[in-house]
C-alpha positions in Angstrom: 0.0 0.0 0.0 1.4 3.3 -1.0 1.4 6.3 1.4 0.6 9.8 0.4 3.8 11.9 0.9 3.5 14.2 3.9 5.2 17.6 3.6 8.0 18.5 6.0 5.8 21.4 7.3 3.1 19.0 8.3 5.5 16.5 9.8 7.7 19.0 11.6 5.6 19.1 14.8 5.7 15.3 15.1 9.4 15.2 14.5 10.1 17.9 17.1 7.9 16.1 19.6 9.6 12.8 18.9 13.1 14.4 19.5 11.9 16.0 22.7 10.5 12.6 24.0 13.7 10.9 23.0 15.9 13.3 24.8 13.6 13.4 27.9 13.7 9.6 28.0 17.5 9.6 28.0 17.6 12.8 30.2 20.2 14.1 27.8 19.7 17.2 25.7 23.3 17.6 24.5 23.8 18.2 20.8 24.9 14.6 20.0 21.8 13.1 21.5 19.6 15.8 19.8 21.1 14.8 16.5 20.7 11.1 17.1 17.1 11.7 18.4 16.4 13.6 15.1 17.7 10.6 13.1 15.5 8.2 15.1 12.5 10.5 14.7 12.9 10.6 10.9 13.3 6.8 10.7 10.2 6.3 12.9 8.2 8.8 10.9 9.2 7.1 7.6 9.0 3.5 8.7 5.7 3.6 10.6 2.4 5.1 9.5 1.7 8.0 11.7 -1.2 10.2 10.6 -0.1 13.8 10.2 -1.0 16.1 13.1 -3.0 18.9 11.5 -2.6 22.1 13.5 -5.2 24.8 13.5 -2.6 27.4 12.9 -3.3 29.2 16.2 -2.5 29.0 19.9 -4.0 31.5 22.3 -1.7 31.9 25.3 -4.2 34.2 27.1 -6.8 31.3 27.0 -4.2 28.7 27.9 -3.1 30.2 31.2 -6.6 30.3 32.8 -7.3 26.9 31.4 -4.2 25.5 33.1 -5.2 27.1 36.4 -8.7 25.6 36.2 -7.3 22.3 35.2 -5.0 22.2 38.2 -7.9 23.2 40.4 -10.0 20.3 39.0 -7.1 17.9 39.6 -6.8 18.9 43.2 -10.6 18.9 43.9 -11.0 15.5 42.1 -8.1 14.1 44.1 -9.8 14.9 47.4 -13.1 13.6 46.0 -11.5 10.3 45.1 -9.8 10.1 48.5 -13.1 10.7 50.3 -14.9 8.1 48.2 -12.1 5.5 48.8 -12.1 6.1 52.5 -15.8 6.7 53.2 -17.6 4.5 50.6 -15.0 2.0 49.6 -16.2 -0.7 47.2 -19.8 0.6 47.3 -18.9 3.5 44.9 -21.0 3.3 41.7 -19.3 4.2 38.4 -20.3 4.2 34.8 -19.0 4.5 31.2 -20.5 7.5 29.5 -20.5 8.3 25.8 -19.5 11.9 25.1 -19.8 13.1 21.5 -17.4 15.9 20.8 -17.8 19.0 18.6 -14.4 18.7 16.9 -13.4 16.0 14.5 -9.7 17.0 14.7 -7.5 14.1 16.0 -5.4 16.7 17.9 -8.4 18.1 19.8 -10.0 14.7 20.4 -6.7 13.4 21.8 -6.0 16.5 23.8 -9.5 16.4 25.3 -9.1 12.7 26.2 -5.7 13.3 27.8 -6.9 16.2 29.9 -9.9 14.3 31.1 -7.8 11.2 31.9 -5.4 13.3 34.0 -8.2 14.3 36.3 -8.6 11.6 39.0 -11.9 9.7 38.8 -12.2 9.8 35.1 -10.6 7.7 32.3 -11.1 7.5 28.6 -11.7 3.8 27.9 -12.5 4.1 24.1 -12.5 6.6 21.3 -14.7 6.4 18.2 -12.7 8.5 15.7 -15.5 8.3 13.0 -17.9 10.1 15.3 -15.5 11.9 17.6 -17.0 10.2 20.6 -15.1 9.6 23.9 -16.2 6.8 26.2 -15.4 8.0 29.7 -15.3 5.8 32.8 -16.4 8.1 35.6 -16.3 7.3 39.3 -19.4 8.1 41.4 -21.8 8.3 38.4 -25.0 7.1 40.1 -27.7 8.3 37.7 -28.5 10.2 34.5 -27.9 13.6 36.2 -24.4 12.6 37.1 -23.8 11.3 33.6 -25.1 14.6 32.2 -22.7 16.5 34.5 -19.8 14.3 33.3 -20.7 15.0 29.7 -20.9 18.7 30.4 -17.5 18.7 32.1 -15.9 16.9 29.1 -17.5 19.2 26.6 -16.5 22.3 28.6 -12.9 20.9 28.6 -13.1 20.5 24.8 -14.5 24.0 24.5 -11.6 25.4 26.4 -9.1 23.5 24.1 -11.0 24.8 21.0 -10.5 28.4 22.4 -6.8 27.7 22.9 -5.9 25.9 19.7 -8.9 25.0 17.6 -9.2 26.1 14.0 -11.0 29.4 13.2 -14.0 27.4 11.9 -14.2 25.4 15.2 -13.9 28.6 17.2 -16.6 30.3 15.2 -19.0 27.3 15.5 -18.3 27.2 19.3 -19.1 30.9 19.6 -22.4 30.4 17.7 -23.3 27.4 19.9 -22.6 29.1 23.3 -23.4 32.6 22.2 -20.1 34.0 23.5 
C-alpha cells in the first residue's frame, strides 16, 4: 500500500515532539543526543504510519493560562473527592461508562481532550470512536442520569476550552455560535 507523501511542514511538529521525547527519556539534551534523536524521529516517521498532526494554525496563550489554572484546580478537587470516596464509601462506589460526542473531529483536539480528562482523578477514557469523535469515559461516582449529564458537560467544557486555545478558526466560530459567546 502506497502512502501519500507528507510535507515537512506538516511532519515537523511530530518530528520535534519525537526528538523531545527521545531526549527526555534519555535525560540528555546535548547536541549529540539531539542529532541522534532527530535521526531516530525521521526513521520512525518514515517506517511507521503516523497520521499527520493537523494544527489549527493558532495558539492562544491568554486562554491557555486560565485553562491550566482551572485544570490544576480540578485535579486537586477530584483528588480529594476520590480520597473521600475511597475512605468513606470503599467498594460501594458506583461508576459508569458515559459516551460523550465531541464537537471537533480533529485528531489533535480529540486526543488533547481525552488526555486532559484522563489526567483528572476519577475519570478515564476507555475508548474513542474516531469516526464520530465520541469519547467513552469511565467516571467514578456516576450514580444516575444527572451525574452522567454532568460528566458529559465537564468533558464538553474541557473540549470548548481547548478549542478556544488551539482550535481552527472554523471550530472557534462554531463554538461561539453554539454558546453565544
